Each structure stands twice: as C-alpha cells, then as structure tokens.
C-alpha positions as CSV (number, residue, x, y, z in Angstrom):
1,M,75.2,129.1,83.7
2,S,79.0,129.2,83.8
3,K,78.9,132.6,82.1
4,L,77.4,134.0,85.2
5,L,80.3,132.8,87.3
6,D,83.5,134.5,87.9
7,Q,85.9,133.5,85.1
8,S,89.1,134.8,86.5
9,Y,91.9,132.4,86.8
10,E,91.8,132.3,90.6
11,A,88.0,131.7,90.6
12,V,88.0,129.0,88.1
13,M,90.9,127.2,89.8
14,A,89.1,127.4,93.1
15,R,86.1,125.6,91.5
16,K,88.2,122.8,90.0
17,G,87.2,120.2,92.6
18,E,83.5,120.7,91.9
19,I,84.1,120.9,88.1
20,M,85.9,117.6,88.1
21,R,83.3,115.9,90.2
22,K,80.6,116.8,87.7
23,A,82.8,116.0,84.7
24,I,84.0,112.6,85.8
25,G,81.4,111.5,88.4
26,I,84.1,110.4,90.9
27,D,84.2,111.9,94.4
28,Y,87.9,111.4,95.0
29,A,87.5,112.6,98.6
30,V,85.8,109.3,99.4
31,F,89.1,107.5,98.9
32,E,91.4,109.9,100.8
33,F,92.5,109.2,104.3
34,G,95.0,110.3,106.9
35,K,97.3,113.2,106.1
36,L,98.3,112.2,102.6
37,G,97.1,108.7,101.6
38,F,94.3,107.5,99.4
39,D,92.8,104.0,98.7
40,Y,94.2,103.4,95.3
41,E,92.8,99.9,94.8
42,G,89.5,101.0,96.2
43,M,89.3,103.8,93.7
44,M,90.1,101.5,90.8
45,G,87.7,98.8,92.0
46,S,84.8,101.2,92.6
47,V,84.6,102.7,89.1
48,A,86.6,100.5,86.8
49,Y,85.1,97.6,84.9
50,S,86.3,94.0,85.2
51,L,88.8,92.8,82.7
52,E,86.1,90.8,80.9
53,E,83.7,93.7,80.7
54,T,86.5,96.0,79.5
55,S,87.4,93.6,76.7
56,R,83.8,93.2,75.6
57,I,83.3,97.0,75.5
58,Q,86.6,97.5,73.5
59,R,85.9,94.8,71.0
60,A,82.5,96.2,70.2
61,T,84.3,99.1,68.5
62,G,87.1,97.0,67.1
63,V,89.6,97.8,69.8
64,G,92.1,95.2,71.2
65,N,92.9,91.7,70.2
66,T,95.9,93.1,68.2
67,P,98.6,90.7,66.9
68,L,101.8,89.9,68.7
69,L,104.6,89.7,66.1
70,E,108.0,88.2,66.4
71,L,110.7,90.4,65.0
72,R,113.0,87.7,63.7
73,Q,115.3,90.0,61.6
74,L,115.9,92.5,64.4
75,T,116.5,89.6,66.8
76,D,119.1,88.2,64.4
77,L,120.7,91.7,64.1
78,A,120.8,92.0,67.9
79,R,122.5,88.6,68.2
80,R,125.1,89.6,65.6
81,V,126.3,92.5,67.8
82,A,125.7,90.8,71.2
83,P,128.2,88.6,73.2
84,Q,128.1,84.9,72.4
85,G,124.9,83.2,73.6
86,K,123.1,86.5,74.1
87,G,120.2,88.0,72.1
88,A,116.7,87.4,73.4
89,R,113.8,86.9,71.0
90,I,112.1,90.2,70.4
91,F,108.3,90.4,70.0
92,V,106.1,93.4,69.5
93,K,102.4,94.0,70.2
94,D,101.1,95.7,67.1
95,E,98.8,98.3,68.6
96,A,98.8,100.2,65.4
97,A,96.0,97.7,64.4
98,N,93.6,99.5,66.7
99,P,91.0,101.8,64.9
100,S,92.9,105.1,65.7
101,G,96.3,103.5,65.3
102,S,97.6,103.3,68.8
103,F,97.1,101.6,72.2
104,K,95.3,104.7,73.4
105,A,92.2,103.5,71.7
106,R,92.0,101.1,74.7
107,R,91.9,104.0,77.1
108,A,89.4,106.0,75.0
109,A,87.0,103.1,74.4
110,L,86.2,102.8,78.1
111,S,85.9,106.5,78.8
112,V,83.7,107.2,75.8
113,Y,81.5,104.2,76.6
114,E,81.1,105.5,80.2
115,A,80.2,109.0,78.9
116,K,77.6,107.6,76.6
117,K,76.1,105.3,79.2
118,R,75.7,108.1,81.7
119,G,74.2,110.5,79.3
120,Y,76.9,113.2,79.1
121,A,76.4,115.7,76.2
122,G,79.8,114.8,74.8
123,V,83.5,114.1,75.7
124,I,86.4,116.4,76.1
125,A,90.1,115.6,76.4
126,A,93.3,117.7,76.9
127,T,96.1,116.0,74.9
128,S,98.8,116.8,72.4
129,G,98.6,113.5,70.6
130,N,97.4,110.0,69.9
131,Y,94.9,110.0,72.8
132,G,92.9,112.9,71.2
133,A,92.6,110.9,68.0
134,A,91.6,107.8,70.0
135,V,88.8,109.7,71.8
136,A,87.6,111.3,68.6
137,S,87.5,108.0,66.9
138,Q,85.5,106.3,69.7
139,A,83.2,109.3,70.0
140,A,82.4,109.0,66.3
141,M,81.6,105.4,66.6
142,L,79.3,106.0,69.5
143,G,77.7,109.1,68.0
144,I,78.5,111.7,70.6
145,P,80.3,115.1,70.2
146,C,84.0,115.4,70.9
147,L,86.2,118.4,71.8
148,I,90.0,118.1,71.9
149,V,92.1,120.8,73.6
150,Q,95.6,120.6,72.3
151,E,98.9,122.4,73.0
152,A,100.0,122.7,69.4
153,F,102.3,125.7,69.0
154,D,105.0,127.7,70.6
155,S,104.7,131.5,71.0
156,R,105.9,132.0,67.4
157,G,103.0,130.0,66.1
158,Q,105.2,127.0,65.0
159,G,104.0,123.4,65.7
160,Q,105.8,120.1,65.5
161,P,104.8,118.1,62.4
162,E,103.9,115.2,64.6
163,I,101.5,117.4,66.6
164,I,99.9,118.9,63.5
165,E,99.4,115.4,62.1
166,K,97.6,114.4,65.3
167,S,95.4,117.5,65.0
168,R,94.5,116.4,61.5
169,A,93.6,112.9,62.7
170,C,91.3,114.4,65.4
171,E,89.5,116.5,62.9
172,A,89.3,113.7,60.4
173,Y,87.3,111.7,63.0
174,G,84.9,114.7,63.4
175,A,86.2,116.3,66.6
176,E,86.4,120.0,67.2
177,V,90.0,120.8,68.0
178,L,91.0,123.9,70.1
179,Q,94.7,124.6,69.5
180,L,96.6,126.5,72.1
181,S,100.2,127.6,72.5
182,V,102.2,125.8,75.2
183,G,101.9,127.2,78.7
184,P,100.0,127.1,82.0
185,E,96.7,128.3,80.5
186,L,95.9,124.8,79.2
187,F,94.4,123.5,82.4
188,Y,92.5,126.8,83.1
189,I,90.9,126.8,79.6
190,F,90.2,123.1,80.0
191,L,88.3,123.7,83.2
192,Q,86.3,126.5,81.7
193,L,85.3,124.2,78.8
194,L,84.3,121.4,81.1
195,E,82.1,123.8,83.1
196,E,80.6,125.4,80.0
197,T,79.9,122.3,78.0
198,G,79.0,119.8,80.6
199,F,81.0,117.2,78.7
200,F,82.6,114.1,80.3
201,N,86.3,114.5,81.1
202,A,87.8,111.6,79.2
203,S,91.1,112.1,81.0
204,L,94.1,109.9,80.4
205,Y,94.4,109.6,84.2
206,T,91.0,108.3,85.4
207,P,90.5,104.7,86.4
208,F,88.7,104.2,83.1
209,G,91.8,105.1,81.2
210,I,94.1,102.8,83.2
211,A,91.6,99.9,83.2
212,G,91.4,100.2,79.4
213,V,95.2,99.4,79.1
214,E,94.9,96.3,81.4
215,T,93.6,94.3,78.5
216,L,96.8,95.0,76.6
217,G,99.0,93.5,79.3
218,Y,96.7,90.5,79.7
219,E,96.5,89.8,75.9
220,L,100.3,90.2,75.7
221,V,100.9,87.4,78.2
222,E,98.3,85.0,76.7
223,Q,99.8,85.5,73.2
224,T,103.4,85.1,74.4
225,R,102.4,81.8,76.0
226,Q,100.7,80.6,72.8
227,L,103.7,81.5,70.6
228,T,106.6,80.6,72.9
229,G,105.2,78.2,75.5
230,K,106.3,80.5,78.3
231,D,105.8,83.9,79.8
232,P,107.8,86.9,78.6
233,D,110.9,87.5,80.7
234,A,110.8,91.3,80.2
235,V,108.2,93.7,78.9
236,V,109.4,97.1,77.7
237,I,106.9,99.9,77.9
238,T,107.3,103.5,76.6
239,H,107.0,105.7,79.7
240,A,105.5,109.2,79.6
241,G,102.6,110.1,81.9
242,G,102.7,106.6,83.5
243,G,99.3,105.2,82.3
244,N,100.9,102.9,79.8
245,V,103.2,101.4,82.4
246,T,100.5,101.2,85.1
247,G,97.7,99.7,82.9
248,T,100.0,97.2,81.2
249,A,101.6,96.0,84.5
250,R,98.2,95.6,86.1
251,G,97.2,93.4,83.1
252,L,100.3,91.3,83.4
253,E,99.5,90.8,87.1
254,K,96.0,89.7,86.3
255,A,97.4,87.2,83.8
256,G,99.7,85.8,86.6
257,C,102.8,87.0,84.9
258,S,105.9,88.3,86.8
259,A,107.9,89.6,83.9
260,Q,110.3,92.4,84.6
261,I,108.6,95.7,83.9
262,I,111.0,98.1,82.1
263,G,110.0,101.7,81.3
264,A,111.7,103.4,78.4
265,S,111.9,107.1,77.5
266,I,113.7,109.3,75.1
267,D,116.4,111.2,77.0
268,L,115.5,114.9,76.7
269,K,117.2,116.0,79.9
270,G,117.0,119.7,80.3
271,L,114.0,120.3,78.0
272,H,111.0,121.0,80.2
273,M,107.7,119.7,78.8
274,A,105.9,123.0,79.5
275,S,108.7,125.3,78.2
276,D,107.8,127.5,75.3
277,Q,111.5,127.8,74.4
278,A,112.0,124.0,74.5
279,F,108.7,123.1,72.9
280,N,110.0,122.8,69.3
281,R,113.6,121.7,70.3
282,K,112.5,118.1,70.9
283,S,111.6,115.7,68.1
284,F,109.5,113.4,70.3
285,T,106.3,114.8,71.7
286,T,105.6,112.0,74.1
287,G,107.5,109.1,75.6
288,H,110.4,111.3,76.8
289,T,111.9,112.2,80.2
290,G,110.1,115.6,80.2
291,F,106.9,113.6,81.0
292,G,108.4,110.4,82.4
293,I,110.2,111.9,85.3
294,P,107.8,114.7,86.4
295,F,104.8,112.3,86.4
296,A,106.8,109.7,88.3
297,V,107.9,112.0,91.1
298,W,104.5,113.8,91.3
299,P,101.7,111.8,89.6
300,D,98.9,114.0,90.9
301,R,100.1,116.9,88.8
302,S,97.5,115.6,86.3
303,D,94.1,117.0,85.3
304,V,92.3,114.9,87.9
305,P,92.6,115.1,91.7
306,R,94.0,111.6,92.1
307,N,95.9,110.1,89.2
308,A,95.2,106.5,88.5
309,A,98.6,106.2,86.8
310,R,101.1,105.3,89.5
311,P,104.3,104.0,87.7
312,L,106.5,103.7,90.7
313,R,104.2,100.9,92.0
314,Y,105.1,98.8,89.0
315,L,108.5,99.8,87.5
316,D,111.4,97.4,88.0
317,R,113.7,99.4,85.8
318,Y,113.7,102.7,84.0
319,I,116.0,103.3,81.0
320,T,116.5,105.9,78.3
321,V,117.6,106.0,74.7
322,T,118.5,108.9,72.5
323,Q,116.4,110.5,69.8
324,G,118.9,109.2,67.2
325,D,118.5,105.6,68.5
326,A,114.8,105.8,68.0
327,F,115.1,107.2,64.5
328,Y,117.6,104.5,63.6
329,I,115.3,101.7,64.9
330,T,112.4,103.2,63.0
331,E,114.2,102.7,59.7
332,A,115.4,99.3,60.7
333,L,111.9,98.1,61.6
334,A,110.6,99.2,58.2
335,Q,113.5,97.9,56.2
336,L,114.1,94.6,58.0
337,E,110.6,93.7,59.2
338,G,108.4,95.5,56.6
339,L,106.6,97.4,59.4
340,E,106.5,101.2,59.2
341,R,105.4,102.4,62.6
342,G,105.3,105.7,64.4
343,P,107.8,107.2,66.9
344,A,106.5,106.4,70.4
345,G,106.5,102.6,70.2
346,N,109.9,102.7,68.6
347,T,111.3,104.3,71.8
348,S,110.7,101.0,73.6
349,L,111.8,99.0,70.6
350,A,115.2,100.8,70.5
351,A,115.5,100.0,74.2
352,A,114.5,96.4,73.7
353,F,117.1,96.0,70.9
354,A,119.8,96.9,73.4
355,L,118.3,95.0,76.3
356,A,118.0,91.8,74.2
357,Q,121.8,91.9,74.0
358,E,122.0,91.5,77.8
359,M,119.6,88.6,77.8
360,G,120.1,84.9,76.8
361,E,119.0,83.6,73.5
362,D,116.3,81.4,75.2
363,E,114.7,84.5,76.8
364,V,111.8,86.5,75.4
365,I,111.5,90.3,75.5
366,V,108.2,92.0,74.4
367,V,107.8,95.5,73.2
368,Q,104.4,96.4,74.4
369,E,103.1,98.7,71.6
370,T,103.4,100.2,68.2
371,E,101.6,103.2,66.8
372,Y,100.6,104.3,63.3
373,T,102.9,106.5,61.3
374,G,101.9,109.4,58.9
375,A,103.3,112.4,57.2
376,G,104.0,114.4,60.3
377,K,105.1,111.4,62.4
378,H,107.7,110.2,59.9
379,P,111.4,110.7,60.7
380,Q,112.0,112.8,57.6
381,A,109.4,115.4,58.6
382,Q,110.7,115.5,62.2
383,L,114.3,115.7,61.3
384,T,113.6,118.4,58.7
385,F,111.7,120.4,61.3
386,A,114.6,119.9,63.7
387,K,117.1,121.3,61.2
388,E,114.8,124.3,60.6
389,N,114.9,125.0,64.3
390,G,118.7,125.0,64.5
391,I,119.2,121.4,65.7
392,E,122.3,119.7,64.3
393,V,121.4,116.4,62.7
394,R,124.2,114.0,61.7
395,R,125.4,110.4,61.8
396,G,127.9,109.4,64.5
397,D,127.9,108.2,68.1
398,P,124.4,109.0,69.6
399,R,126.0,109.2,73.1
400,E,127.4,112.5,72.0
401,S,124.0,114.1,71.3
402,I,122.8,117.0,73.4
403,P,119.0,117.3,73.8
404,G,117.8,120.5,72.2
405,K,121.0,121.0,70.3
406,S,121.9,117.9,68.3
407,I,120.4,114.6,67.1
408,I,123.1,112.0,66.3
409,I,121.9,108.9,64.4
410,P,124.0,105.8,64.9
411,T,126.2,104.6,62.1
412,H,126.1,101.0,63.4
413,P,123.5,99.1,65.4
414,A,126.0,98.3,68.1
415,Q,125.9,102.0,69.0
416,I,122.3,101.7,70.3
417,Q,122.7,101.6,74.0
418,I,120.6,102.2,77.1
419,K,121.2,104.4,80.1
420,D,119.6,103.5,83.4
421,I,117.8,106.1,85.5
422,E,118.1,105.4,89.2
423,L,114.6,104.6,90.4
424,D,115.6,105.1,94.0
425,H,116.4,108.7,93.3
426,I,112.9,109.1,91.7
427,R,111.3,107.4,94.7
428,L,113.0,109.8,97.1
429,S,111.9,112.8,95.1
430,Y,108.4,111.4,95.1
431,L,108.5,111.1,98.9
432,K,109.8,114.6,99.3
433,N,106.9,115.9,97.1
434,V,104.2,114.0,98.9
435,V,105.3,114.2,102.5
436,G,106.6,117.7,102.4
437,E,107.1,119.1,105.9
438,I,104.8,116.5,107.6
439,P,106.9,114.7,110.2
440,Y,107.0,111.0,109.4
441,A,106.3,110.1,113.0
442,S,102.9,111.9,112.8
443,L,101.6,109.9,109.9
444,L,99.0,107.2,110.5
445,E,99.8,103.6,109.9
446,K,97.6,103.7,106.8
447,D,99.6,106.7,105.5
448,R,102.8,104.7,106.0
449,E,101.3,101.6,104.2
450,Y,100.3,103.8,101.4
451,L,103.8,105.3,100.9
452,A,105.2,101.8,101.0
453,A,102.9,100.6,98.3
454,E,103.6,103.7,96.2
455,T,107.4,103.3,96.4
456,R,107.8,99.6,96.9
457,W,110.1,100.4,99.9
458,S,109.7,99.2,103.4
459,Q,108.4,101.6,106.0
460,A,111.8,101.5,107.7
461,R,113.6,102.5,104.5
462,I,111.2,105.3,103.9
463,Q,111.7,106.7,107.4
464,T,115.5,106.5,107.0
465,A,115.4,108.1,103.5
466,L,113.2,111.0,104.7
467,N,115.4,111.6,107.8
468,V,118.5,111.6,105.6
469,K,116.9,113.9,103.1
470,K,115.9,116.3,105.9
471,E,119.4,116.3,107.4
472,S,121.0,116.9,104.0
473,T,118.9,120.0,103.4
474,Q,119.6,121.7,106.7
C-alpha cells in the first residue's frame, strides 16, 4: 500500500505522526496539554508494565539478574592515589552477562515481547550499536523477523571497527541489517520501512525501552544492600541518549534509594554525532557528549514524538572523561580484575575511578553497567583505526588530548580525572528549545509544572532564567 503513496521526503515526513502511531500503538497526543507540556508519568503508566511484570518477561529470555561485582583491585589502586581516608569501594553491575552482552537486552526484551503479543509482523530498530544486537537476539528467541537500520559508514565507505562488529552481531542473531552512511536520511528511510513492513518500532525511546531498564536500577540497589548492608552512595551511569540514566534512576527510586545519580560521557566536544567528517574521528560510538548533550537539551529529537528518556529529571551531576582515560581503565579492568569488557561501560568506570577518590573509604560507588567486548570493540582495533584516520595516539597527560585530533592515554592512574559539565547551562538550553518564543506568562499552570519537573527548577527560577536569557539575546 505504501508504494502507492508519495515517497518524497516531504510527503513521508508529513506522515510521520500516523506512521508512528501504527508502528508503536501509542497516541502521544492523548498525553499532550497546554502549549508545550505532556503527561510524562501518565504516558509511562499507561503503556509500561509493572516492575514485577517486566522482570518476569525479561527472565523468560535470560535477561536480568546479572551479578554485582566488587572491584577490589581497582578500589585499592584508587586508594593508593587518593588523599588519606579517601577511596570509596567500587562495584560494577556486570550487564555483559545478558544474552546479547549489554544492558540493552533489558530494553529490547520488553519491546519485542510487546510486538509479539500484539501480533506485529516483526520488529525494526534504528541503531548504530548494542541495541540492534539486543533486539535481534530477543526477536530470535521469540521467533519473529527483525530488521536493523544502522548508520555504519562515512561517505568514503569507511566504518568504525566497533560499528562493524555490532553489524556482525545483529546478523549473527538472524537480523537483516540495512547499512547506511551517516546523515539525515536515516530517519526518512526508517519511516519508509516502518510504513512498508508494518513492523513494530522497537525504539530505544518508547516507555517500553525505559521501563526495561528500571529493573537494572532496582536489582542494583537490592544487591548492594545484600553485599554491603547499605544503599549505594553514588551510581555512575554512562550517558548517551538518556534512556540509561532515566531507566536506572527510576529503578533506584522504586527501590527507595536516594543515591546520587551521576551521568558520565566521553568528552568529544566539537565532534557532531551526525557529521560525516567527524564520524570516524571519534573512537567511541556511544556514551559521548555528541549524544549526551544534544539529547539532554532537546530529548524529543528522537524517533518517537515524545521521548520517554528525560535525563534532566534525574541527573544530579554530569561529568566527562577522555577517550584515553577509558582506554586505560579498559586495560586496568582486564589486568587487575580479570574482566575484559567493552568500551561503553568503561566510560562510567573511568569516571567512577576518579570519583571514588573524592569519597570516603566507607562509601560505595556503583558502576551501573558493563558490556561485552569483541574484535571490533577492543582498544587495539579502535586505536589502530584512529591512527589510520590521522589521529595522534600516544601516552602522556590525557588533559592535553583534542577530540578528533589526538588520543592521549595516561601514563599513571592518578592522571585519570573528571570534568564537570554545568547542568544548569544544559537546563537553560533545554528551556530555550522547548519554550522558544512563547511568553512564559502565557503558559498554563500545568505547562509551568511540567517545565519544573523537567528541569528540577522552581517556577520562579525558570521565569527568571527565561527573562534573563531573553534580555541577553536582544
């Protein structure tokens, strides 16, 4: 039927609302109100499963209930370079134990289950990485077709080893993989495929995807209590599109835990995530500021009308580490703890290693995920590819590295440091994007309450910030 419709870019984009309604089964308009707000909790509660139901669905396919491991050797190393009395105990939730090797199996399990239950012909996901493998794995288990649309190459036809490895994993699980070059055509082609196939949109950003991660946060708290007799003092979460932060934080809340929520990204300032030129000049394909900041300041840039990932509702702190820091901690994890794990989780581990040195020895910091490693994910493959693309790779002070030009790997663990990103600046950018030219005084009370929940600012502070911003741009 779709072949009879106008397939021009303008026509397909004009139909995106209807295409999404059919592909997800959610009428997002039901939850919208006022001039800009929407009922976030209402959306989550209307379509997401309870925590108990989610856990049952996940465990039916071997997802979840992953171990929480204490990293005693890394803790000892952190204490050696920390001030006297500092050096929190470091734990890691080993999500590599999931069937597809990452926490994203939790997101995929619920989405694929929903597609199967509602009789969709198959599932489709647009992703560059681990989520595609997770969807493909779950689809194989439930016996339904899977199509993965992946940005894999730049305009020269070159692809990151990590991305090619993820393509291999998707195909190994039986999925059909459509590889594209980086650029704006991804969403257009994705919409065309949704319309043509009638498949379920197993988006990362639906309530199903976020609810799937809630079990991770809940398990993490329960296991920390069992192992230490207390709640974690801080939980470090690799931050990209925001779903990891959002789902984990919601799970922590449901467990009655008030740990500090810290997002961590690789600092890739200046390398835009959708730039063909920058595509192969970064050695981390997720968990970097190219995703973390754009999705925080404008979450609804995603492939669904209303993104269920809302990181600013939950983040207490947002920090960055360098590519060199993460490569160093990857080797340290393998050689000191006997755990060879992939790049994304080691972003938050590098951050946790530095953060632990700020905390007391009686405190507990938990790294919320690991992921599997493989030929293309290994540091050697990524660093070799970086060199081939003109990136300088050397040992030294990682603070001297320049994203897209150099990767400097520490010579000593004390050189691993964190850099804070000012969350209030991100909140202000978010407000500017959402409110636009709408006068704050014209907003309904529900609109104002919505903005307050989104930013964790008072209404008075929001009004002051918007007025100051308006004056500064005149």
